[in-house]
N, CA, C and O of each residue as an XYZ file, in Angstrom:
692
protein
N      -4.160    -17.170     13.956
C      -4.189    -18.200     12.894
C      -3.146    -17.849     12.001
O      -3.251    -16.830     11.319
N      -2.177    -18.565     11.935
C      -0.927    -18.596     10.877
C      -1.159    -18.877      9.473
O      -1.699    -19.947      9.189
N      -0.898    -18.237      8.748
C      -1.024    -18.272      7.134
C      -0.127    -19.273      6.594
O       0.789    -19.416      7.403
N       0.034    -20.096      5.503
C       0.923    -20.440      4.905
C       1.018    -20.194      3.395
O      -0.047    -19.736      2.979
N       1.928    -20.346      2.454
C       1.955    -20.652      1.204
C       2.943    -22.157      0.701
O       3.710    -22.740      1.467
N       2.758    -22.438     -0.315
C       3.286    -23.936     -0.449
C       4.379    -23.230     -1.745
O       4.030    -22.315     -2.491
N       5.823    -23.954     -1.773
C       6.575    -23.694     -2.541
C       7.167    -25.489     -3.351
O       8.019    -26.278     -2.945
N       6.288    -25.546     -4.532
C       6.319    -27.091     -4.830
C       5.927    -28.130     -3.882
O       6.491    -29.210     -3.704
N       4.589    -27.534     -3.123
C       4.118    -28.671     -2.120
C       4.412    -28.355     -0.904
O       3.673    -28.784     -0.018
N       5.397    -27.646     -0.602
C       6.327    -27.505      1.016
C       5.723    -26.448      1.469
O       5.854    -25.432      0.787
N       5.012    -26.373      2.548
C       4.412    -25.229      3.255
C       5.606    -24.194      3.790
O       6.738    -24.582      4.080
N       5.316    -23.303      3.840
C       6.057    -21.942      4.163
C       5.200    -20.821      5.084
O       4.169    -20.336      4.616
N       5.688    -20.436      6.426
C       4.886    -19.565      6.848
C       5.075    -17.871      6.076
O       5.992    -17.298      5.487
N       4.085    -17.620      6.353
C       3.424    -16.216      5.863
C       3.259    -15.252      6.930
O       2.350    -15.395      7.748
N       4.217    -14.103      6.996
C       3.914    -13.070      7.803
C       3.050    -11.659      7.752
O       3.215    -10.855      6.834
N       2.236    -11.470      8.689
C       1.585    -10.116      8.139
C       0.056    -10.324      7.910
O      -0.414    -11.448      7.732
N      -0.675     -9.217      7.922
C      -2.155     -9.683      7.817
C      -2.337     -9.956      6.400
O      -1.577     -9.862      5.436
N      -3.703    -10.364      6.550
C      -4.410    -10.955      5.155
C      -5.208     -9.825      4.887
O      -6.299     -9.570      5.395
N      -4.536     -9.114      3.986
C      -5.619     -7.961      3.246
C      -6.797     -8.394      2.572
O      -6.933     -9.542      2.149
N      -7.663     -7.478      2.466
C      -9.321     -7.504      2.044
C      -9.999     -6.621      0.974
O      -9.709     -5.449      1.217
N     -10.551     -6.693      0.213
C     -10.982     -5.542     -0.455
C     -11.871     -4.641      0.291
O     -12.870     -5.084      0.858
N     -11.566     -3.445      0.317
C     -12.044     -2.370      0.986
C     -11.153     -1.727      2.149
O     -11.293     -0.621      2.671
N     -10.072     -2.845      2.451
C      -9.322     -2.361      3.481
C      -8.565     -0.861      2.894
O      -8.745     -0.466      1.742
N      -7.767     -0.184      3.827
C      -6.871      0.926      3.783
C      -5.455      0.040      2.814
O      -5.137     -1.082      3.208
N      -4.978      0.437      2.029
C      -3.559      0.194      1.451
C      -2.914      0.565      2.563
O      -3.232      1.583      3.177
N      -2.025     -0.160      2.900
C      -0.876      0.219      3.739
C       0.197      1.003      3.148
O       0.661      0.696      2.050
N       0.638      2.051      3.853
C       1.798      2.801      2.939
C       2.809      2.005      2.892
O       2.627      0.873      3.340
N       4.138      2.352      2.349
C       5.334      1.545      2.035
C       6.626      2.356      1.699
O       6.572      3.327      0.943
N       7.374      2.085      2.070
C       8.542      2.748      1.332
C       9.860      1.657      1.058
O      10.573      0.968      1.787
N       9.737      1.951     -0.654
C      10.600      0.531     -1.404
C      11.663      1.517     -1.763
O      11.616      2.734     -1.587
N      12.735      0.738     -2.350
C      14.108      1.401     -2.795
C      13.703      1.011     -4.454
O      13.181     -0.062     -4.758
N      14.022      2.005     -5.364
C      14.061      1.782     -6.573
C      15.350      2.349     -7.480
O      15.677      3.519     -7.282
N      16.007      1.655     -8.355
C      16.751      1.820     -9.467
C      16.431      2.786    -10.317
O      15.620      2.260    -11.080
N      16.598      3.956    -10.654
C      16.452      5.016    -11.615
C      17.316      5.523    -12.288
O      18.376      5.399    -11.674
N      17.498      6.158    -13.452
C      18.566      6.702    -14.284
C      19.281      7.682    -13.476
O      20.493      7.791    -13.661
N      18.677      8.437    -12.573
C      19.354      9.402    -11.717
C      20.040      8.296    -10.428
O      20.879      8.818     -9.694
N      19.782      7.216    -10.242
C      20.429      6.441     -8.956
C      19.280      6.174     -8.186
O      18.119      6.322     -8.565
N      19.696      5.735     -6.980
C      18.465      4.969     -6.060
C      17.666      5.734     -5.676
O      18.023      6.907     -5.792
N      16.599      5.556     -5.207
C      15.344      6.269     -4.468
C      14.351      5.838     -4.039
O      13.839      4.882     -4.623
N      13.826      6.308     -3.046
C      12.459      5.925     -2.488
C      11.224      6.088     -3.210
O      10.936      7.092     -3.862
N      10.353      4.849     -3.041
C       9.414      4.902     -3.945
C       8.273      4.504     -2.707
O       8.301      3.427     -2.112
N       7.185      5.686     -2.422
C       5.832      5.234     -1.468
C       4.802      5.222     -2.147
O       4.831      5.373     -3.369
N       3.914      5.074     -1.591
C       2.432      4.997     -2.040
C       2.184      6.223     -2.470
O       1.885      6.218     -3.664
N       2.187      7.286     -1.978
C       2.166      8.411     -2.100
C       2.445      8.803     -3.391
O       1.821      9.635     -4.049
N       3.420      8.160     -3.725
C       4.093      8.598     -5.424
C       3.014      8.305     -6.560
O       3.115      8.863     -7.653
N       1.859      7.315     -6.246
C       0.921      6.901     -7.010
C      -0.395      7.479     -6.922
O      -1.391      6.829     -7.239
N      -0.463      8.874     -6.437
C      -1.412      9.710     -5.646
C      -2.332      9.799     -6.918
O      -1.840     10.019     -8.025
N      -3.753      9.613     -6.718
C      -4.375      9.819     -7.637
C      -4.694      8.750     -9.211
O      -5.439      8.926    -10.175
N      -3.840      7.777     -8.890
C      -3.892      6.683    -10.024
C      -4.418      5.340     -9.390
O      -4.551      5.173     -8.178
N      -4.737      4.285    -10.479
C      -5.226      3.152    -10.051
C      -3.588      2.428     -9.790
O      -2.728      2.523    -10.666
N      -3.341      1.745     -8.525
C      -1.916      1.228     -8.609
C      -2.072     -0.616     -8.749
O      -2.837     -1.364     -8.140
N      -1.232     -0.872     -9.587
C      -1.297     -2.522     -9.314
C      -0.272     -2.991     -8.929
O       0.665     -2.795     -9.703
N       0.019     -3.684     -7.813
C       1.115     -4.082     -7.091
C       0.979     -5.713     -7.765
O       0.045     -6.511     -7.693
N       2.020     -5.798     -8.284
C       2.398     -7.342     -8.358
C       3.759     -7.975     -7.508
O       4.944     -7.682     -7.670
N       3.337     -8.646     -6.847
C       4.387     -9.003     -5.910
C       4.630    -10.753     -6.180
O       3.834    -11.687     -6.279
N       6.252    -10.657     -6.244
C       7.105    -11.904     -6.942
C       8.437    -12.161     -5.816
O       9.197    -11.302     -5.370
N       8.427    -13.482     -5.565
C       9.770    -13.984     -4.953
C      10.766    -13.505     -5.596
O      11.608    -12.956     -4.885
N      10.976    -13.523     -6.780
C      12.174    -13.196     -7.363
C      12.059    -13.105     -9.077
O      11.144    -13.708     -9.640
N      12.838    -12.480     -9.688
C      12.291    -11.921    -10.910
C      13.444    -12.967    -11.829
O      13.500    -13.091    -13.052
N      14.154    -13.521    -10.963
C      15.162    -14.396    -11.656
C      14.618    -15.905    -11.550
O      15.351    -16.894    -11.537
N      13.444    -15.921    -11.489
C      12.848    -17.437    -11.634
C      11.771    -17.058    -12.550
O      11.171    -15.983    -12.582
N      11.560    -18.396    -13.512
C      10.860    -18.272    -14.594
C       9.251    -17.982    -14.404
O       8.599    -17.491    -15.325
N       8.665    -18.323    -13.141
C       7.391    -17.804    -13.079
C       7.152    -16.609    -12.637
O       6.098    -15.981    -12.739
N       8.210    -16.261    -12.103
C       8.076    -14.683    -11.849
C       8.413    -13.951    -12.990
O       7.918    -12.832    -13.127
N       9.058    -14.333    -13.703
C       9.487    -13.827    -15.114
C       8.343    -13.430    -15.814
O       7.924    -12.290    -16.016
N       7.810    -14.709    -16.221
C       6.534    -14.916    -16.920
C       5.460    -14.045    -16.107
O       4.959    -13.161    -16.801
N       5.143    -14.086    -15.197
C       4.290    -13.014    -14.635
C       4.281    -11.744    -14.915
O       3.306    -11.079    -15.266
N       5.888    -11.227    -14.688
C       6.149    -10.043    -14.627
C       5.745     -9.526    -16.022
O       4.980     -8.610    -16.324
N       6.447    -10.340    -16.764
C       6.135     -9.971    -18.313
C       4.756     -9.733    -18.879
O       4.429     -8.772    -19.576
N       3.979    -10.746    -18.483
C       2.683    -10.932    -18.920
C       1.690     -9.858    -18.513
O       0.696     -9.527    -19.160
N       2.159     -9.281    -17.170
C       1.344     -7.795    -16.577
C       1.793     -6.840    -17.142
O       1.072     -5.862    -17.339
N       3.194     -6.870    -17.581
C       3.586     -5.430    -18.430
C       2.934     -5.325    -19.699
O       2.562     -4.256    -20.183
N       2.787     -6.560    -20.284
C       2.255     -6.759    -21.736
C       1.012     -6.334    -21.634
O       0.682     -5.382    -22.341
N      -0.100     -7.031    -20.604
C      -1.630     -6.727    -20.513
C      -1.512     -5.296    -20.383
O      -2.137     -4.643    -21.220
N      -0.914     -4.728    -19.604
C      -1.109     -3.414    -18.802
C      -0.623     -2.031    -20.096
O      -0.971     -0.854    -20.004
N       0.122     -2.548    -21.060
C       0.774     -1.710    -21.988
C      -0.224     -0.827    -22.452
O       0.113      0.352    -22.342
N      -1.605     -1.057    -23.048
C      -2.488     -0.123    -23.399
C      -3.331      0.335    -22.526
O      -4.440      0.652    -22.956
N      -3.098      0.469    -21.333
C      -4.120      1.243    -20.188
C      -3.701      2.456    -20.300
O      -2.612      2.717    -20.811
N      -4.510      3.351    -19.838
C      -4.333      4.855    -19.893
C      -3.035      4.807    -18.540
O      -2.676      3.931    -17.753
N      -2.600      6.287    -18.804
C      -1.561      6.518    -17.714
C      -2.164      6.638    -16.144
O      -1.447      6.641    -15.143
N      -3.353      6.717    -16.142
C      -3.991      6.450    -14.903
C      -3.824      5.560    -14.090
O      -3.869      5.646    -12.863
N      -3.564      4.403    -14.921
C      -3.051      2.920    -14.157
C      -1.634      2.829    -14.303
O      -1.040      3.190    -15.319
N      -1.169      2.415    -13.431
C       0.532      2.338    -12.952
C       0.789      0.827    -12.497
O       0.163      0.510    -11.486
N       1.474     -0.008    -12.974
C       2.015     -1.089    -12.297
C       3.224     -1.075    -11.414
O       4.230     -0.509    -11.841
N       3.240     -1.655    -10.192
C       4.559     -1.586     -9.661
C       4.999     -3.362     -9.106
O       4.487     -4.181     -8.342
N       5.902     -3.331     -9.763
C       6.204     -4.897     -9.123
C       7.362     -4.851     -8.169
O       8.372     -4.150     -8.214
N       6.970     -5.804     -7.249
C       7.703     -5.682     -5.738
C       8.208     -7.253     -5.504
O       7.442     -8.216     -5.533
N       9.527     -7.321     -5.285
C      10.319     -7.904     -4.628
C      11.377     -7.881     -3.838
O      11.899     -6.770     -3.920
N      11.989     -8.635     -3.050
C      13.532     -8.787     -2.357
C      14.442     -8.893     -3.268
O      15.540     -9.217     -2.817
N      14.378     -8.714     -4.559
C      16.064     -8.630     -5.396
C      16.549     -7.352     -5.125
O      15.964     -6.464     -4.506
N      17.417     -7.326     -5.521
C      18.109     -5.733     -5.258
C      17.655     -4.701     -6.276
O      17.250     -5.199     -7.326
N      17.637     -3.732     -6.224
C      16.906     -2.733     -7.236
C      17.714     -2.896     -8.470
O      17.095     -2.980     -9.530
N      19.327     -2.967     -8.485
C      19.876     -3.132     -9.640
C      19.665     -4.534    -10.655
O      19.894     -4.642    -11.860
N      19.238     -5.358     -9.861
C      18.757     -6.833    -10.662
C      17.574     -6.755    -11.098
O      17.184     -7.410    -12.064
N      16.654     -5.719    -10.260
C      15.070     -5.482    -11.044
C      15.628     -4.653    -12.311
O      15.396     -5.113    -13.429
N      16.346     -3.463    -12.186
C      16.334     -2.785    -13.605
C      17.184     -3.606    -14.505
O      17.060     -3.252    -15.678
N      17.980     -4.557    -14.331
C      18.521     -5.087    -15.432
C      17.583     -6.090    -16.021
O      17.608     -6.332    -17.227
N      16.728     -6.699    -15.169
C      15.481     -7.569    -15.528
C      14.635     -6.762    -16.329
O      14.036     -7.344    -17.233
N      14.465     -5.572    -16.190
C      13.461     -4.494    -16.863
C      14.104     -4.346    -18.485
O      13.472     -4.483    -19.532
N      15.499     -4.037    -18.326
C      16.388     -3.705    -19.431
C      16.214     -4.753    -20.580
O      15.851     -4.629    -21.750
N      16.700     -6.102    -19.639
C      17.077     -7.153    -20.633
C      15.469     -7.763    -21.210
O      15.498     -8.757    -21.936
N      14.318     -7.235    -20.918
C      13.142     -7.903    -21.326
C      12.119     -6.610    -21.819
O      10.889     -6.624    -21.766
N      12.920     -5.578    -22.275
C      12.520     -3.983    -22.632
C      11.148     -3.781    -21.980
O      10.244     -3.274    -22.643
N      10.983     -4.102    -20.890
C      10.040     -3.481    -19.959
C      10.204     -2.236    -19.470
O      11.002     -1.971    -18.570
N       9.321     -1.254    -20.140
C       9.386      0.193    -19.981
C       8.255      0.412    -18.959
O       8.573      0.556    -17.779
N       6.932      0.449    -19.326
C       6.210      0.969    -18.599
C       5.755      0.571    -17.251
O       5.070      1.385    -16.631
N       6.132     -0.942    -16.532
C       5.983     -1.229    -15.408
C       7.129     -0.896    -14.857
O       8.231     -0.975    -15.401
N       6.846     -0.432    -13.524
C       7.980     -0.092    -12.740
C       8.216     -1.399    -11.609
O       7.296     -2.189    -11.396
N       9.397     -1.511    -10.999
C       9.932     -2.326    -10.105
C      10.756     -1.500     -8.522
O      11.570     -0.578     -8.477
N      10.318     -2.053     -7.748
C      10.633     -1.579     -6.726
C      11.083     -2.929     -5.284
O      10.336     -3.878     -5.047
N      12.282     -2.703     -4.594
C      12.311     -3.469     -3.634
C      12.537     -3.312     -2.143
O      13.026     -2.413     -1.459
N      11.963     -4.606     -1.855
C      11.669     -4.767     -0.402
C      12.894     -5.069      0.437
O      12.709     -5.042      1.654
N      14.095     -5.348      0.010
C      15.248     -5.731      0.246
C      15.827     -5.508      1.799
O      16.211     -6.304      2.657
N      15.700     -3.941      1.756
C      15.786     -3.374      2.809
C      15.638     -3.847      4.275
O      16.544     -4.129      5.058
N      14.062     -3.877      4.514
C      13.691     -4.033      5.401
C      12.563     -5.141      5.538
O      12.253     -5.680      6.601
N      12.153     -5.325      4.637
C      11.028     -5.964      4.241
C       9.655     -5.785      5.153
O       8.869     -6.506      5.768
N       9.824     -4.575      4.902
C       8.470     -3.774      5.786
C       6.917     -3.813      4.933
O       5.786     -3.652      5.391
N       7.259     -4.027      3.866
C       6.140     -3.815      2.663
C       5.653     -5.534      3.010
O       4.625     -5.862      3.603
N       6.732     -6.488      2.440
C       6.313     -7.945      2.569
C       5.218     -7.971      4.190
O       4.031     -8.289      4.121
N       5.830     -7.620      5.407
C       4.984     -7.552      6.787
C       3.588     -6.823      6.386
O       2.529     -7.405      6.625
N       3.601     -5.623      5.811
C       2.397     -5.010      5.951
C       1.308     -5.550      4.974
O       0.094     -5.564      5.180
N       2.009     -6.014      3.818
C       0.923     -6.639      2.693
C       0.662     -8.065      2.840
O       0.181     -8.736      1.927
N       1.038     -8.630      4.219
C       0.883    -10.055      4.196
C       1.504    -10.995      3.164
O       0.874    -11.909      2.631
N       2.924    -10.676      2.895
C       3.202    -11.408      1.621
C       4.709    -11.804      2.452
O       5.498    -12.159      1.577
N       5.227    -11.851      3.526
C       6.508    -12.174      4.119
C       6.632    -13.547      4.030
O       5.679    -14.184      4.478
N       7.569    -14.177      3.562
C       8.158    -15.492      4.016
C       9.327    -15.299      4.600
O      10.319    -14.978      3.946
N       9.352    -15.538      6.401
C      10.701    -15.128      6.957
C      11.834    -16.094      6.798
O      13.006    -15.721      6.851
N      11.517    -17.193      6.627
C      12.747    -18.332      6.425
C      13.106    -18.309      5.553
O      14.068    -19.076      5.600
N      13.001    -17.766      4.224
C      13.600    -17.303      3.057
C      13.778    -16.038      2.610
O      14.347    -15.809      1.543
N      13.194    -14.887      3.578
C      13.325    -13.297      3.458
C      13.020    -13.365      1.912
O      13.907    -13.125      1.093
N      11.881    -13.663      1.582
C      11.345    -13.659      0.138
C       9.773    -13.018      0.426
O       9.276    -12.832      1.537
N       9.194    -12.762     -0.799
C       7.764    -12.237     -0.905
C       6.988    -13.189     -1.413
O       7.264    -13.677     -2.509
N       5.972    -13.568     -0.739
C       4.900    -14.715     -1.554
C       4.419    -13.781     -2.726
O       4.399    -12.553     -2.814
N       3.958    -14.980     -3.774
C       3.080    -14.434     -5.059
C       1.758    -13.539     -4.456
O       0.998    -13.820     -3.529
N       1.782    -12.547     -5.203
C       0.274    -11.981     -4.707
C       0.194    -10.812     -5.822
O       1.178    -10.405     -6.440
N      -1.246    -10.292     -6.001
C      -1.385     -8.983     -6.758
C      -2.304     -8.250     -5.967
O      -3.287     -8.858     -5.544
N      -2.184     -7.254     -5.739
C      -3.204     -6.005     -5.257
C      -3.490     -5.186     -6.384
O      -2.742     -4.962     -7.335
N      -5.182     -4.560     -6.100
C      -5.456     -3.008     -6.932
C      -5.665     -2.443     -6.072
O      -6.401     -2.780     -5.145
N      -4.972     -1.304     -6.199
C      -5.402      0.012     -5.105
C      -6.147      1.030     -6.011
O      -5.743      1.438     -7.101
N      -7.376      1.395     -5.341
C      -7.626      2.328     -5.987
C      -7.348      4.250     -5.780
O      -6.930      4.493     -4.648
N      -7.476      5.206     -6.448
C      -7.035      6.629     -6.372
C      -7.210      6.779     -4.941
O      -6.340      7.397     -4.328
N      -8.546      6.144     -4.105
C      -8.240      6.983     -2.782
C      -7.846      5.847     -1.923
O      -8.535      5.594     -0.935
N      -6.706      5.073     -2.230
C      -5.821      4.040     -0.936
C      -6.850      3.169     -0.816
O      -6.954      2.845      0.367
N      -7.462      2.769     -1.334
C      -8.445      1.410     -0.881
C      -8.196      0.079     -1.641
O      -8.206      0.126     -2.871
N      -8.033     -0.783     -1.185
C      -7.610     -2.070     -2.033
C      -9.228     -2.589     -2.493
O     -10.202     -2.893     -1.803
N      -9.015     -2.533     -3.997
C     -10.174     -3.124     -4.372
C     -10.344     -4.742     -4.869
O     -11.341     -5.458     -4.956
N      -8.876     -4.989     -5.160
C      -8.779     -6.514     -5.407
C      -7.596     -7.133     -4.697
O      -6.604     -6.415     -4.564
N      -7.566     -8.286     -4.255
C      -6.455     -9.013     -3.640
C      -6.742    -10.497     -4.117
O      -7.796    -11.131     -4.156
N      -5.183    -10.900     -4.537
C      -5.299    -12.271     -4.735
C      -3.943    -12.715     -4.267
O      -2.963    -12.288     -4.877
N      -3.752    -13.688     -3.049
C      -2.665    -14.239     -2.441
C      -2.570    -15.664     -3.477
O      -3.496    -16.407     -3.804
N      -1.380    -15.730     -3.784
C      -1.309    -16.781     -4.940
C      -0.871    -18.415     -3.712
O       0.182    -18.391     -3.074
N      -1.830    -19.622     -3.599
C      -1.596    -20.366     -2.503
C      -0.257    -20.863     -2.948
O       0.418    -20.937     -1.921
N       0.434    -21.227     -3.942
C       1.446    -21.720     -4.667
C       2.378    -21.176     -5.307
O       2.022    -20.713     -6.391
N       3.785    -21.016     -4.961
C       4.959    -20.192     -5.505
C       4.534    -20.434     -6.689
O       3.972    -19.505     -7.271
N       4.670    -21.676     -7.345
C       4.944    -21.922     -8.926
C       3.847    -21.735     -9.693
O       3.868    -22.209    -10.829
N       2.495    -20.902     -9.162
C       1.612    -20.978     -9.848
C       1.586    -19.322    -10.216
O       2.319    -18.492     -9.679
N       0.536    -19.028    -11.291
C       0.835    -17.641    -11.456
C      -0.726    -17.153    -10.872
O      -1.531    -17.943    -10.380
N      -0.932    -15.859    -11.022
C      -2.369    -15.506    -10.434
C      -3.176    -15.251    -11.704
O      -2.711    -15.258    -12.844
N      -4.553    -15.005    -11.332
C      -5.689    -15.011    -12.345
C      -5.400    -13.716    -12.860
O      -5.498    -12.709    -12.159
N      -5.029    -13.695    -14.120
C      -4.845    -12.453    -14.811
C      -5.897    -11.884    -15.323
O      -5.824    -10.672    -15.529
N      -7.038    -12.542    -15.633
C      -8.462    -12.015    -16.378
C      -8.974    -11.277    -14.733
O      -9.046    -10.062    -14.548
N      -9.218    -12.110    -13.902
C      -9.901    -11.319    -12.783
C      -8.875     -9.932    -12.117
O      -9.379     -9.084    -11.381
N      -7.577     -9.905    -12.475
C      -6.677     -9.264    -12.222
C      -6.972     -7.632    -13.096
O      -7.024     -6.483    -12.656
N      -7.104     -8.142    -14.352
C      -7.605     -7.291    -15.557
C      -8.954     -6.595    -15.530
O      -9.146     -5.482    -16.022
N      -9.752     -7.234    -15.001
C     -11.261     -6.998    -14.718
C     -11.190     -5.790    -13.436
O     -11.728     -4.683    -13.466
N     -10.480     -6.287    -12.489
C     -10.610     -5.452    -11.232
C     -10.008     -3.794    -11.372
O     -10.232     -2.739    -10.778
N      -9.108     -4.241    -12.530
C      -8.318     -2.597    -12.737
C      -9.368     -1.913    -13.546
O      -9.688     -0.826    -13.065
N      -9.914     -2.202    -14.501
C     -11.118     -1.944    -15.342
C     -12.239     -1.332    -14.725
O     -12.847     -0.366    -15.188
N     -12.533     -2.016    -13.502
C     -13.742     -1.486    -12.899
C     -13.382     -0.323    -12.172
O     -14.111      0.669    -12.192
N     -11.840     -0.375    -11.241
C     -11.253      0.533    -10.410
C     -10.921      1.592    -10.997
O     -10.994      2.627    -10.335
N     -10.550      1.654    -12.124
C     -10.147      2.996    -13.023
C     -11.359      3.429    -13.732
O     -11.308      4.539    -14.262
N     -12.735      2.555    -13.860
C     -13.585      2.961    -14.575
C     -13.379      3.013    -16.105
O     -13.838      3.851    -16.881
N     -12.640      2.008    -16.368
C     -12.429      2.173    -17.685
C     -13.247      1.391    -18.893
O     -12.972      1.618    -20.071
């Protein structure tokens, strides 16, 4: 069965599995801009931590910017055992510019631009536009998914309260 999301009501196909709580988190290799230059980032880089994956179509759109800033603000007070990684197909340099422009320091960004393998593995790739569908995932320290929300309409935001509750339960806060 093929899945879709909508963009302002227009259906778009989504590629990849529909992950559920209890599933093993698929590994990934994304690109990230750091002060030392571009580097790969993988699931293993977050070993022993609760990881929030905030997936957005593009940081240069208003809903994605709002979502990224809100999650960054909500998670600012959580302990270092919780990390947030915002994933999009934006180039790593554009992601870094966005974070600098909005003074986002704790949330990290990573790009799936290179081969969209994250999008395929997490069931968020929209092939005709080569962007990712809006979604949030919480991954436990043992690499299990504890919370998933695939947002059905790209112009809508996720349920932030449910996300924060899932993080608190997963991280035992």
